[in-house]
MARGUGU-738834 format. One record per residue (C-alpha): x negated, y, z; residue in three letters; residue number from 0. Coordinates in nm, 3 decimals. Each point is the difference from the previous one (the first is absolute). Layout:
<atoms>
px/py/pz/r/k
X/Y/Z/ALA/NUM
...
</atoms>
This chain:
<atoms>
px/py/pz/r/k
20.714/1.647/-12.877/MET/0
-0.249/-0.283/0.041/PHE/1
-0.194/0.189/0.251/ALA/2
0.312/0.081/0.204/ASN/3
0.107/-0.372/0.008/ARG/4
-0.362/-0.093/0.101/LEU/5
0.010/0.267/0.273/PHE/6
0.339/-0.157/0.123/ARG/7
-0.126/-0.351/0.011/ILE/8
-0.316/0.106/0.183/ALA/9
0.210/0.183/0.247/ALA/10
0.231/-0.293/0.080/TRP/11
-0.326/-0.223/0.022/ALA/12
-0.140/0.231/0.251/LEU/13
0.329/0.023/0.188/GLY/14
0.030/-0.370/0.023/ILE/15
-0.361/-0.032/0.108/LEU/16
0.048/0.246/0.272/ALA/17
0.314/-0.190/0.120/LEU/18
-0.191/-0.326/-0.002/LEU/19
-0.284/0.163/0.189/ILE/20
0.235/0.152/0.263/PHE/21
0.199/-0.339/0.027/ALA/22
-0.332/-0.186/0.045/GLY/23
-0.110/0.261/0.271/PHE/24
0.332/-0.041/0.180/LEU/25
-0.046/-0.390/-0.013/TRP/26
-0.365/0.028/0.116/LEU/27
0.120/0.216/0.300/ARG/28
0.239/-0.280/0.103/GLN/29
-0.241/-0.278/-0.075/SER/30
-0.243/-0.177/0.258/PRO/31
-0.283/0.145/-0.201/TYR/32
0.062/0.372/0.089/TRP/33
-0.141/-0.022/0.350/ALA/34
-0.333/-0.161/-0.129/GLY/35
-0.020/0.257/-0.289/ILE/36
0.030/0.282/0.269/THR/37
-0.179/-0.174/0.272/LEU/38
-0.271/0.267/0.045/PHE/39
0.209/0.297/-0.137/ALA/40
-0.003/0.301/0.252/LYS/41
0.368/-0.011/0.052/ASP/42
0.031/-0.372/0.058/TYR/43
-0.301/-0.138/0.169/ARG/44
0.103/0.086/0.355/VAL/45
0.319/-0.191/-0.032/GLU/46
-0.163/-0.266/-0.203/ASN/47
-0.269/-0.086/0.244/PHE/48
0.253/-0.088/0.256/ARG/49
0.224/-0.178/-0.232/ASP/50
-0.228/-0.221/-0.207/MET/51
0.248/-0.289/-0.029/ASP/52
0.168/0.223/-0.254/ARG/53
-0.332/0.052/-0.198/VAL/54
-0.138/-0.372/-0.013/PHE/55
0.148/-0.335/0.086/PRO/56
-0.126/-0.138/0.351/SER/57
-0.031/-0.291/0.223/ARG/58
0.123/0.027/0.364/PRO/59
-0.237/-0.010/0.310/VAL/60
0.240/-0.099/0.281/LEU/61
-0.058/0.098/0.364/ARG/62
0.042/-0.284/0.267/SER/63
-0.055/-0.056/0.357/GLY/64
-0.023/0.253/0.275/PRO/65
-0.088/0.367/-0.078/VAL/66
-0.345/0.132/0.105/TRP/67
0.140/0.304/0.184/GLU/68
-0.148/0.333/0.039/PHE/69
0.057/0.208/0.293/ASP/70
0.084/0.381/-0.038/ARG/71
-0.192/0.295/0.151/ASP/72
0.082/0.279/-0.214/LEU/73
-0.235/0.302/-0.009/ARG/74
-0.092/0.287/-0.210/SER/75
-0.277/-0.025/-0.264/LEU/76
-0.279/0.251/-0.016/PRO/77
0.099/0.314/-0.210/ASP/78
-0.327/0.005/-0.187/ALA/79
-0.318/-0.196/-0.099/TYR/80
-0.337/0.105/-0.150/ALA/81
-0.087/-0.091/-0.345/PHE/82
-0.262/0.145/-0.246/ALA/83
-0.129/0.270/0.258/GLY/84
0.368/0.124/0.040/ALA/85
0.283/-0.042/0.236/GLU/86
0.305/-0.136/-0.184/ARG/87
0.362/-0.022/0.104/ASP/88
0.125/-0.347/0.052/LEU/89
0.368/0.066/-0.093/ALA/90
-0.098/0.176/-0.301/ALA/91
-0.222/-0.282/-0.102/PHE/92
0.277/-0.259/0.047/LEU/93
0.220/0.235/-0.248/ASP/94
-0.279/0.040/-0.253/ARG/95
-0.065/-0.367/-0.023/THR/96
0.379/-0.085/-0.051/VAL/97
0.009/-0.207/0.320/THR/98
0.304/-0.233/0.013/THR/99
-0.083/-0.165/0.346/GLY/100
-0.249/0.014/0.268/LEU/101
-0.041/-0.228/0.306/LEU/102
-0.237/0.021/0.284/VAL/103
-0.063/-0.261/0.241/VAL/104
-0.223/0.001/0.309/HIS/105
-0.065/-0.312/0.237/ARG/106
0.314/-0.172/-0.145/GLY/107
0.247/0.316/0.043/ALA/108
0.149/0.209/-0.272/ILE/109
-0.146/0.348/0.068/ILE/110
0.139/0.178/-0.326/HIS/111
0.242/-0.138/-0.266/GLU/112
0.164/0.221/-0.274/GLU/113
0.166/-0.044/-0.332/TYR/114
0.019/0.237/-0.281/ARG/115
0.152/0.062/-0.347/LEU/116
0.308/-0.238/0.055/GLY/117
-0.193/-0.273/0.162/ALA/118
0.127/-0.173/0.332/VAL/119
-0.151/-0.248/0.240/GLU/120
0.139/-0.300/-0.205/THR/121
-0.144/0.136/-0.340/SER/122
-0.226/-0.266/-0.174/PRO/123
-0.299/0.210/-0.089/PHE/124
-0.216/-0.144/-0.297/THR/125
-0.357/-0.063/0.101/SER/126
-0.183/0.045/-0.317/TRP/127
-0.358/-0.117/0.076/SER/128
0.059/-0.037/0.379/MET/129
0.105/-0.335/-0.127/ALA/130
-0.357/-0.102/-0.087/LYS/131
-0.069/0.003/0.384/SER/132
0.288/-0.253/0.040/VAL/133
-0.138/-0.217/-0.285/ILE/134
-0.340/0.000/0.193/SER/135
0.174/-0.107/0.330/ALA/136
0.165/-0.290/-0.210/LEU/137
-0.321/-0.097/-0.135/ILE/138
-0.151/-0.039/0.344/GLY/139
0.292/-0.201/0.129/ILE/140
-0.031/-0.238/-0.327/ALA/141
-0.371/-0.048/0.079/VAL/142
0.081/-0.081/0.368/GLU/143
0.256/-0.250/-0.116/GLU/144
-0.239/-0.177/-0.250/GLY/145
0.180/0.115/-0.305/HIS/146
-0.306/0.191/-0.112/ILE/147
-0.335/-0.167/0.073/ALA/148
-0.222/0.293/-0.016/SER/149
0.029/0.363/-0.099/ILE/150
-0.329/-0.066/-0.218/ARG/151
0.198/-0.230/-0.211/ASP/152
0.049/0.139/-0.346/PRO/153
0.363/0.114/-0.078/ILE/154
0.019/-0.245/-0.293/GLY/155
-0.030/-0.300/0.245/VAL/156
0.347/0.096/0.121/TYR/157
0.166/0.138/-0.324/VAL/158
-0.098/-0.216/-0.289/PRO/159
0.150/0.232/-0.242/ALA/160
-0.299/0.235/0.074/LEU/161
-0.255/-0.266/-0.010/ASP/162
-0.249/0.090/-0.264/GLY/163
0.080/0.359/0.015/THR/164
-0.190/0.291/0.156/PRO/165
0.241/0.003/0.281/TYR/166
-0.016/-0.374/0.061/GLY/167
-0.368/0.052/0.085/ALA/168
0.054/0.268/0.275/VAL/169
-0.025/-0.114/0.369/PRO/170
0.307/0.044/0.180/ILE/171
-0.190/0.228/0.254/GLU/172
-0.108/0.246/-0.279/ASP/173
0.350/0.025/-0.094/ALA/174
0.081/0.086/0.360/LEU/175
-0.247/0.275/0.009/THR/176
0.088/0.142/-0.335/MET/177
-0.340/-0.107/-0.118/SER/178
0.090/-0.231/-0.280/SER/179
-0.189/0.174/-0.285/GLY/180
0.314/-0.015/-0.230/ILE/181
0.087/0.286/-0.210/ALA/182
0.350/0.135/0.081/PHE/183
0.108/0.357/-0.061/ASP/184
0.175/0.132/0.315/GLU/185
0.065/0.352/-0.137/ASP/186
0.369/0.070/0.086/TYR/187
-0.024/0.329/-0.194/ALA/188
-0.068/-0.174/-0.324/ARG/189
0.311/-0.152/-0.164/ALA/190
-0.174/-0.276/-0.168/MET/191
-0.222/-0.101/0.284/SER/192
-0.014/-0.360/0.117/ASP/193
0.199/0.081/0.330/ILE/194
0.274/0.189/-0.191/ASN/195
0.037/-0.273/-0.273/MET/196
0.004/-0.279/0.252/LEU/197
0.354/0.073/0.092/PHE/198
0.103/0.051/-0.371/ILE/199
-0.150/-0.342/-0.090/ARG/200
0.153/-0.173/0.282/ALA/201
0.341/0.152/0.003/MET/202
0.080/0.105/-0.350/ALA/203
-0.217/-0.256/-0.182/MET/204
0.030/-0.290/0.253/GLY/205
-0.374/-0.070/-0.020/GLN/206
-0.120/-0.212/0.284/PRO/207
-0.248/0.160/0.242/GLN/208
-0.243/-0.299/-0.050/VAL/209
-0.017/0.075/-0.375/ASP/210
-0.093/0.371/0.076/MET/211
-0.268/-0.094/0.237/LEU/212
-0.150/-0.265/-0.244/ALA/213
-0.046/0.271/-0.254/GLY/214
-0.203/0.237/0.223/LEU/215
-0.389/0.029/-0.053/GLU/216
-0.275/-0.009/0.247/ARG/217
-0.218/0.318/0.006/VAL/218
-0.248/-0.089/0.303/ARG/219
-0.080/-0.276/0.223/ASP/220
0.253/-0.076/0.278/PRO/221
-0.095/0.112/0.353/GLY/222
-0.226/0.282/-0.104/THR/223
0.229/0.307/-0.033/PHE/224
0.319/0.123/0.166/ASN/225
0.246/0.122/-0.264/ASP/226
0.371/0.005/0.088/TYR/227
0.186/-0.206/-0.257/VAL/228
0.354/-0.144/0.070/SER/229
-0.056/-0.296/-0.221/SER/230
-0.216/-0.149/0.281/ASP/231
0.302/-0.031/0.225/THR/232
0.212/-0.137/-0.282/MET/233
-0.238/-0.275/-0.032/ALA/234
0.004/-0.064/0.366/LEU/235
0.373/-0.021/-0.009/GLY/236
-0.025/-0.280/-0.247/LEU/237
-0.261/-0.169/0.213/VAL/238
0.233/0.008/0.297/LEU/239
0.293/-0.136/-0.205/GLU/240
-0.178/-0.298/-0.151/VAL/241
-0.197/-0.072/0.324/ALA/242
0.294/0.004/0.228/THR/243
0.265/-0.132/-0.247/GLY/244
0.234/0.291/0.097/MET/245
0.093/0.338/-0.147/PRO/246
-0.176/0.283/0.166/VAL/247
0.321/0.136/0.169/ALA/248
0.074/-0.339/0.145/GLU/249
-0.336/-0.052/0.141/TYR/250
0.016/0.352/0.158/LEU/251
0.343/-0.068/0.140/GLU/252
-0.106/-0.334/0.168/SER/253
-0.352/0.075/0.122/ARG/254
0.012/0.379/0.085/LEU/255
0.338/0.187/-0.020/TRP/256
0.183/-0.255/0.227/GLY/257
-0.302/-0.051/0.241/PRO/258
-0.067/0.370/0.046/LEU/259
0.362/0.083/0.095/GLY/260
0.111/0.224/-0.263/ALA/261
0.328/0.167/0.062/GLU/262
0.120/0.021/-0.361/ALA/263
0.000/-0.225/-0.310/ASP/264
-0.241/0.123/-0.269/ALA/265
-0.030/-0.078/-0.372/PHE/266
-0.283/-0.011/-0.258/TRP/267
0.043/0.131/-0.339/SER/268
-0.054/-0.268/-0.280/ILE/269
-0.049/-0.011/-0.376/ASP/270
0.225/-0.158/-0.250/ARG/271
-0.186/-0.328/0.046/GLN/272
0.079/0.004/0.370/GLY/273
-0.346/0.087/0.088/GLN/274
-0.059/0.236/0.299/GLU/275
-0.198/0.319/-0.093/PHE/276
-0.258/-0.097/0.267/ALA/277
-0.192/0.331/-0.059/LEU/278
0.295/0.199/0.136/CYS/279
0.361/0.011/0.058/CYS/280
0.084/-0.146/0.344/LEU/281
0.302/0.203/0.136/ASN/282
0.066/0.014/0.379/ALA/283
0.088/0.228/0.271/THR/284
-0.248/0.250/0.166/LEU/285
0.027/-0.203/0.324/ARG/286
-0.080/-0.316/-0.167/ASP/287
-0.305/0.142/-0.174/TYR/288
-0.089/0.122/0.353/ALA/289
0.016/-0.363/0.134/ARG/290
-0.225/-0.113/-0.258/PHE/291
-0.241/0.268/0.096/GLY/292
0.049/-0.095/0.365/ARG/293
-0.094/-0.359/-0.098/LEU/294
-0.340/0.125/-0.120/TYR/295
-0.042/0.233/0.298/LEU/296
0.046/-0.311/0.226/ASP/297
-0.262/-0.210/-0.197/GLY/298
0.268/-0.198/-0.199/GLY/299
0.202/-0.113/0.314/ALA/300
0.347/0.089/0.111/ARG/301
0.031/-0.005/0.383/GLU/302
-0.293/-0.266/0.027/GLY/303
0.119/-0.222/-0.288/VAL/304
-0.242/0.023/-0.291/GLN/305
0.167/0.050/-0.337/ILE/306
-0.280/0.121/-0.229/VAL/307
-0.335/-0.155/0.105/PRO/308
-0.207/0.228/0.202/ALA/309
-0.314/-0.039/-0.179/ASP/310
0.180/0.089/-0.315/TRP/311
0.123/0.314/0.144/VAL/312
-0.338/0.099/0.120/ALA/313
-0.167/-0.070/-0.335/ALA/314
0.275/0.178/-0.178/SER/315
-0.074/0.337/0.160/VAL/316
-0.367/-0.041/0.021/THR/317
-0.167/0.028/-0.311/PRO/318
-0.369/-0.134/-0.007/GLU/319
-0.124/0.024/-0.355/ALA/320
-0.166/0.324/-0.108/ALA/321
0.247/0.069/-0.291/HIS/322
0.282/0.003/0.250/LEU/323
-0.116/0.243/0.240/GLN/324
0.169/0.349/0.053/PRO/325
-0.145/0.331/-0.085/GLY/326
-0.199/0.097/-0.314/ASP/327
-0.096/-0.331/-0.162/ASN/328
-0.129/-0.057/-0.336/PRO/329
0.145/-0.359/-0.020/ALA/330
0.357/0.109/0.066/SER/331
0.260/0.203/-0.187/SER/332
0.139/0.171/0.307/TRP/333
-0.127/0.133/0.325/THR/334
0.219/-0.200/0.225/PHE/335
-0.147/-0.337/0.101/GLY/336
0.181/-0.314/-0.090/TYR/337
0.054/-0.343/0.179/GLY/338
0.238/-0.290/-0.100/TYR/339
0.269/0.243/-0.142/LYS/340
-0.038/0.258/0.290/TRP/341
-0.143/0.349/-0.036/TRP/342
-0.271/0.130/0.251/ILE/343
-0.026/0.384/0.025/PRO/344
-0.317/0.187/-0.025/GLU/345
-0.153/0.075/0.357/ASP/346
0.111/-0.338/0.122/PRO/347
0.187/0.007/0.335/GLN/348
0.137/-0.360/-0.016/GLY/349
0.298/0.115/-0.170/ASP/350
0.138/-0.139/-0.335/PHE/351
0.288/0.032/-0.246/ALA/352
0.222/-0.157/-0.253/ALA/353
0.050/0.251/-0.266/ILE/354
0.242/0.014/-0.290/GLY/355
0.041/0.243/-0.296/VAL/356
0.238/0.283/0.033/TRP/357
-0.109/0.027/0.374/GLY/358
0.085/-0.313/0.185/GLN/359
-0.191/-0.075/0.313/TYR/360
-0.042/-0.244/0.290/ILE/361
-0.269/0.140/0.224/TYR/362
-0.131/-0.191/0.297/VAL/363
-0.224/0.138/0.259/ASP/364
-0.068/-0.295/0.237/PRO/365
-0.224/0.200/0.246/GLY/366
0.289/0.246/0.055/ARG/367
0.262/-0.260/-0.030/GLU/368
0.174/0.205/-0.271/VAL/369
0.195/-0.106/-0.314/ILE/370
0.120/0.260/-0.261/ILE/371
0.225/-0.077/-0.297/VAL/372
0.061/0.254/-0.249/LYS/373
0.204/-0.034/-0.328/THR/374
0.010/0.254/-0.262/SER/375
0.069/0.103/-0.366/ALA/376
-0.320/0.230/-0.014/ASP/377
-0.092/0.070/-0.372/PRO/378
-0.344/0.107/0.132/ASP/379
-0.064/-0.321/0.197/PHE/380
-0.369/-0.043/-0.118/ASP/381
-0.095/0.357/0.102/GLU/382
0.171/-0.046/0.345/ASN/383
-0.135/-0.308/0.134/ASP/384
-0.285/0.143/0.189/HIS/385
0.220/0.266/0.128/GLU/386
0.257/-0.242/0.116/THR/387
-0.252/-0.219/0.187/LEU/388
-0.126/0.311/0.179/ALA/389
0.344/0.086/0.108/ALA/390
0.060/-0.342/0.125/PHE/391
-0.319/0.002/0.215/ARG/392
0.114/0.316/0.153/VAL/393
0.341/-0.154/0.084/ILE/394
-0.168/-0.300/0.139/ALA/395
-0.220/0.223/0.224/GLN/396
0.300/0.186/0.120/ALA/397
0.227/-0.295/0.086/VAL/398
-0.289/-0.169/0.177/ALA/399
-0.035/0.324/0.202/ARG/400
-0.355/0.065/-0.106/GLU/401
</atoms>
């Protein structure tokens, strides 16, 4: 008798628990947290990456003034490219890398433009780490305007909350070149890595980004080893905000987005403190990403009007220190070279690229006057970077009719 009663009580308890779990799941599905939880899930990431204002709060970046127009000269792209000793099919590569948008510009004219998997020309694609190259441009403008006295100044000079910490002693230039010497786990495949926990700490726990940076340790001298850590760009975002007295998105809007003639408003994802995620998360159209690339192709100028200082652009894509050189490099964790937040491919040909995780690219080939923008939701992005750059080089050669 007692056993039967106990069984009935346990069954009722389990039933109530199941209902509570189901009700909690339904609430979560309708809550603003669901998009964040499923951000990288296979069935959600394509939509999330072009609709990030559902995932994170954001600050607008408004366009203004005359649009920097592109001409149109639509042509076919090459069917194939060579990589790793074999000929590869370009269309199959775009499918395999879960491409959501591809734009090719030559001499100021759009040669090819396509949108996939539900995207359209007005879709605001998230940048992921392509935003780091934008931060670099803003740092260069801030130096020109006198907000930053020298890029050899330690970060702590501009961010008092980091003074006396390992990051506070890192020169701004070494953060620009991913050479801070600070330990930061960038492993996206490890659930508890620093990069994955960053968003949980900032969004679910409301921890200020500056507090996260203050707790990181130094593992080597700054300026000696190129190790890709997104915390370096987080620190630069704080430098920009304090030095200019403006949120990063507002500084971008007034100094870059309006002057370069963007055709659409953009937005920058922010944390619960209202701080931009400077390491990532600018959201803009393909054409406006191409305009940013066009600015660098033209030495930082739009139709003769200088926006980003020309010497800054040149320094950004011309690494000089030994640990920043492309190729097999014992003082670097990667085979691409690195400038001020721009990647330099192996076998340098004067081309360079902004690259974001999951396959986001702004590729610039000044010699051939070609810009290529590709957005993606590619789960194998790390393995495909070299192949993507190889495909871009063949496209550039083809549209330049070499």
